N, C-alpha and C positions, 0 to 999 in steps of 0.2 A: 447524740445528746449524752452528756456526762451523767453517770449514774449516782451522783452525789445526792444523798437524801436531804440533809438539812439545807445545804447551799443551793441545791437545785430548786427546792420549793420556795426559798426566800427570793430567789431570782424571779420566780413566777409571781409571787405576791407583790413584788416591787416592779412590776412590768414596765411602768413608766417612771421609774425612780432612779435612773443612772445619774450619778453626780457629775456635773460638768463645771462650767465657769461660775465664779461668784456673781451674785446679783447685787444690783445697786439698790439702796434703800435709804430713805430719809432718816429712819431710826437707826441708832447705833446697835451693834450686836449685844452690848450689855443691856440696853433697854428692852430689846426683843427677848433676850434670854430670861429676863426677870418675869416675863409674861408666860413663859413656856412651862411645860411639864417639868417637875423636879422629883427627886427621889422620894421625898416624903409623901407625894401624892399617888404613888403607885399602889393600886389596890392589893391588899394582902393575899387575895385569892390567886395572884400570879407569882407569889413568892417574894423573896427579899431582894431589894435592889442592890446590885453589886458593881455595876459600871454605868457611867453616864457619858453621853457624847452629844454635843450641840454643833450644828453647822448652819450657816446662812447661804450655802451654795445652792445654785439652781438644781432642783430635783429632776427636771425634765421639761420638755416643751408642751406636755399635755398632762392632764389629771386623768389617769386611767383607773377605773374602779373595779374592773374584773377582766379576766382573760382566759385563754385556753391553756391546757397543760404544756402545749408547745411554745407558749409565750406570746401568742397573738392577743392584742388588746381588743376587747369586744365593745366596751363603752368608755368614752373619754370626751373631754372638752379641752380647748387650748388653755394652757396654764399661764398665769401672770408671771412677771419677771421677779417679783419679790416672794421668796419661798424660804421656809425655815423648817428644821427638823431637830427633834430631840429623840435620841434612842437610848433606852435604859435596859440593860440586861438584868434579868432576875432569875432566881433559881430556888428550888427547894429540893428535898431528897428524891423526888420522883421525876421532875421535868426541868427542862431548860425553857425559859421564856424570854421574850422581848416585849416591852411596852413602849410605844412610840407616839409622838405627836408630830404631825406635819401640818404646817399652816401655809396656805396659798393666799397671799394678800393682794387684792385687786385694787385698781385705781379708785373705784367707787363701790358703795354698797349695792347699787343697782346692778353693776357688772357682776358682782359676786352672786347676787340672787339669781340673775339670768343663767349663769353657768350651773349653779346648784339645781335649778329647776330643770335644766336640760338633762343633767345626770339622772335626776329623779324620774323624769318621764321615760328614760330608756332603761330603767332599773330591771325590768322584767327580762331583758335580753341576757342578763347575767345568770339567771336560774338554770339549773340543769346538771346532768351527770355527763362527764366527758372523760375519754380515755386516750392516752397517747403512749407510744413506745418510749422507753427510757433506757438507753444503752442496748446492747445486743441481746440481752436476755431478760429485760425488765419492762415494766409498764407503770404509768401513773394514772390513777383514777381519781378525779376530783368531783366533789359534790358541792355545788354552790347554791346557797339560799340567801334570800334578801328579805328585808322587812322595813317597816316605818312605824315605830311605836308612837302612840298618841299620848298627849298629856304633858310633854316637856315644854320648856320655855322657848326652845329653839327648834327650827325645822331640822329634822333628823331622818336618816335612813342608815341601814347597816348592810354589809356584805360579809357573809361567812363562807369560808372554804374549808372543807374537810378533804384531806388528800391521803390516799393509800398508795404506798409504793410496794409493788410486788416484784420479785426477782427470784431466779433459781439460786442465786447467791444470797445466803441469809443475811450477810452484812448490809445489803441494800434494801432490806425490807423494813418498812417503818410506816407510821401514821403521824401526820402533823395537822394542826388546825390553825386557822387565822380568822380574826374578826376585825373588820374595819368599820368604824362608826363615823359618819360624815354629818357635820352640822354647818349651818350658815349663820354667822354672827357678824353684824356690821359689814365691813368690807372684806371679810375673810371667809374662806371655806376651811374648816378645821377637820382634819382626819385624826382620829384616835384609834390606834392600831395595836393588836396583840397577836403574838405568834407563840404557839405552845408545841413542844416536841419532847417526848412522844405524846400524842393525844388523838383519840378517835373523833372527838368533837369538843367544841367550846361548851362548858357547862352553863346552866342557867345562872348560877351565881356569878360566873365570870362575865357573861353577857351583860347582866344587870349592872355589875360593877363598872364595866367599860362604858356603858351608856351613861351612867351617873358621872363618871370621870369626864366624858366628852362634853357634858353640859357644863360642868364646872370650869373646864378649860375654855369653852366658848365664851363664858361670861367675861373673860379677861380681854376679849377682842371687841367688845362693844363700847362705844364712846371714845 
């Protein structure tokens, strides 16, 4: 395994997110893009937005919500063919971050709800501490925690992963954190995602901001 700190863990976080062929959709890219995350919506706790990218390419054949340090997906459901992603890089003086929205649009609301409930029912499988080798002299230790906050307008759960990269070579030592918030709104499953490097954990302010953002983004996919 390559001992790349940031790229290696982003690959883990996007376990089921390899971009492949474009998907067909009744809506135009411009119509979908108007409903997606934009730079002005990025919470200040993640820094200032500096780069924006939108794609309507297929993210993968499944929606994977967690995995092992080696890249094995632990919990997933089949993904629909209509998929969209916005990736916005952010930065401040201390960290590099990405805030993303991924939308999986199903043929019907019932289909979206069934897939969401399946992911939620298997959520406990994600929790735990896992370690794997990373290059000839290093290791990755991930701590995954999940939850389902009450009181929101939409069904929601989150998956948080704190990763520690250890190595005899100092340049490969690092700590990164990710938080993915999943909501089901209308015919869509919406994932609102943040990656922070270096970071030992997602702060309470960051988690609350991402949960609020996920709810606001989900409202765009109802009706």
